[in-house]
N, C-alpha and C positions, 0 to 999 in steps of 0.2 A: 649863352644858355646851353645846357647839356642836351645832346641828342637823345630824345626819349627812347628810341629803339636801342641805342647803346646802353642807356641807363637800365632798361629792363634786362638786357643781356647780362650786364654785370650783376644784377640782383639774382638772376637765376644761377649764374655760375658761383656766386657767393654761397647760395643755399646748397649747391652740390658739394662745394669744398668743405663746408661745415659738416655735411652728412657723412662724407667719406674721410674726413680728417686728413686732407691732402697736405696741409701746411702752406698752401698757396694763399698769400694775403692780398694779391693784386686786386681781385674782384671785390673783396671785402671793403677795401679802402676806396676804390672807385665808387662803389655803391654808397658808402657812408658820406663821402665828401659831396657827391652829387645830390644826395637826399637832404643832408643836414648842414652842409657848408662847414662851419667851425664846429665839428662834431665833438671835439674835446674841450671846448670852451676856452681856448687860449686867448681869445680876444676879450673875454669878459670876466674871467675868474681872477680875483685878487691873488689867490694862491699861485696861479700860473704866472702872473705878472711879477710877483716877488721872486719866484724861482728864476725867471729869466734875468731879472736885474742882478741877482746874486751870481748867476753864471757869467754874465757880462763883466761884472766887477772882478771876479776871480780870473777870467781870461786875460784881462788887462794886466794883472799881476804876474801871471804865469808865462805868457807868451814871450818868445824871443824875437819874433818878426811880425810885421803887420802887412806884408805884401798880399798874402792869400789865405782864404779860409774855405773849408769844405764843410757844409752842413748836411749830414746824412739824416734824412727824415725831416724835411723842412715843414711838413704839414701845411698850414695856411699862411705861413710866412711871417708870423709875428716877430719871432726872434731874428729872422733874416733881415727884416727892416731895421731892427735895433743895431745890427752889426754893419749895416751899409756904410756908415761913416768911418768904421774902424779898419777897413781893408781896401787895398787897391782892386783886388779881384775876389769875388765870392762865387762858388759853385753851389747852388741849392739843388739838392737831390731828393726825390721822393719816388716811391713805387707807383704812385697814382698820378696820372696826367691832370686830373681835376685839381689835386692839391697844388701842382705847379702853376696852374692857371690862377688859383686863388693867391698863391705866393707872389706872382708877378703883379697882381692887382694890389696886394698889401704893400709892396715895395715901391709902387708907383712907376714900375718899369725902369728902375735905377740902372744906369748904364754899366755899372761895375758888377752886375749880377748875371750869371749864366744859369740856365735851368736844364737839368738833366734827369730824364726819367729812367730809374734803375733801382734794383734792390742792391743791398750792400755786396752780396756775394758775386754779382755780375758787374760790379762797378769798374769802369775804365774811363776816368775823366781826362786822361792824357796829359796830366801835369801833377806836380806835387804841391803840398800846402804847409804853411806855417802852423796852422791850427785846424784840427778836425773835430767837429762837434758831433757827438752821438748822444742826443738827449732823449732818454726813455724810448729808444727804438730797438736797441739790441735784444730786448726781451722777446722780440718776435722771431729771432733766429734760434734754431735748435742747437742744443749743446754739441751735437755731433759735427756741426759745421763751424765750431769754434776756431779750429786751426786755419781754415780757409778764410774766415772773417779777419783774423789777425794778419794773415798774409796780405790780404787786400788793403787793409789799413796801413800796413808797413810800406807797401808799394806807393801809397798816396802821400806819405809823410815826408816832409823835407828834413834834411839833417838838422838836428836841434829843435825840431818841431814838437808839438804836443797834441795828444788826443785828450779831449775833455768829454768824459762820460757823466751823464746825470741819471741817477737810478734811485728807486725807493730804497730805504735802509734795510728793510726786511727782504733779504736776498733769496730766501727760501719760499716766500709766498707765491701763489699762483701756479705752481706746478700741477700737472704737466703742461698746461696750456701755455704758460710763459716761463722763460728761463732768465733769471736775474743774476746768476752768479758770474757775471762778466768781470768782476773784480778778480776772481780766481783765474779766469781764462786770459784776460789781458795782462794781469799781473804776472803771470808765468812767462808770457811771450815778451812783453815789455817790462818796465819797472814802474811801480807806483811812486811818482814824484811828489804828488800833493793829494791830500784827502780832507775835505771839509764836510762835516755832518751838520744837518739842520733839523732840529726836533720840532718841526712844524706840527701843530695839533691836528691839522687836517690829514696829513700823511707825511711822516718823517722821510727825508731824502738825503742823499749825499752827492757831492760833486767831486769827481776824481780825475786827476791829471796823470797821464802815462807818457813816458819818454822811452826811447830806445835805450837799451842797456849799454853802458860804456864798454868799448872793446868788442 
């Protein structure tokens, strides 16, 4: 159960961050997960379930190794639980400690999952991975931090590994609050190896695979 004093603190700090437009998302997500649990409906919405199933299917086709996976922005751990049988080691990352607690519950405390509280730009997992998942979380990072985000992902990626991004198809929507043009940022640093588009009537999205450029 969340500490009520801590919950109030996060709510206050979230309000301040919104007012001042600081770009700090920590208190926002701590507040939302503590108040709502599965805030985004990953456990209940058929749209989210199908998107996860498609991501899992494409990952199996695209990956070249199954030793390790890094999931950046694990939220409540629905997809984390789905990939538990697929890898020897998984690192589940989220900016919010409450999300990590919910993820550990969702996975049933699976022995092959490690939990790390961090944002992407500060991420230092201490190892490299065959697959890195960035599912609808890069939009929270500002465009000006694109080069640093790419450097961090590159540092975490094994030779021959793949980064899998999930994003809405409309890459221009949501500005300036959200930045979706990561196909441009990642595509310039790495190369786009795969791209699958899904015209879902609820919200069209795409799943993109990036690899290091040859040479």
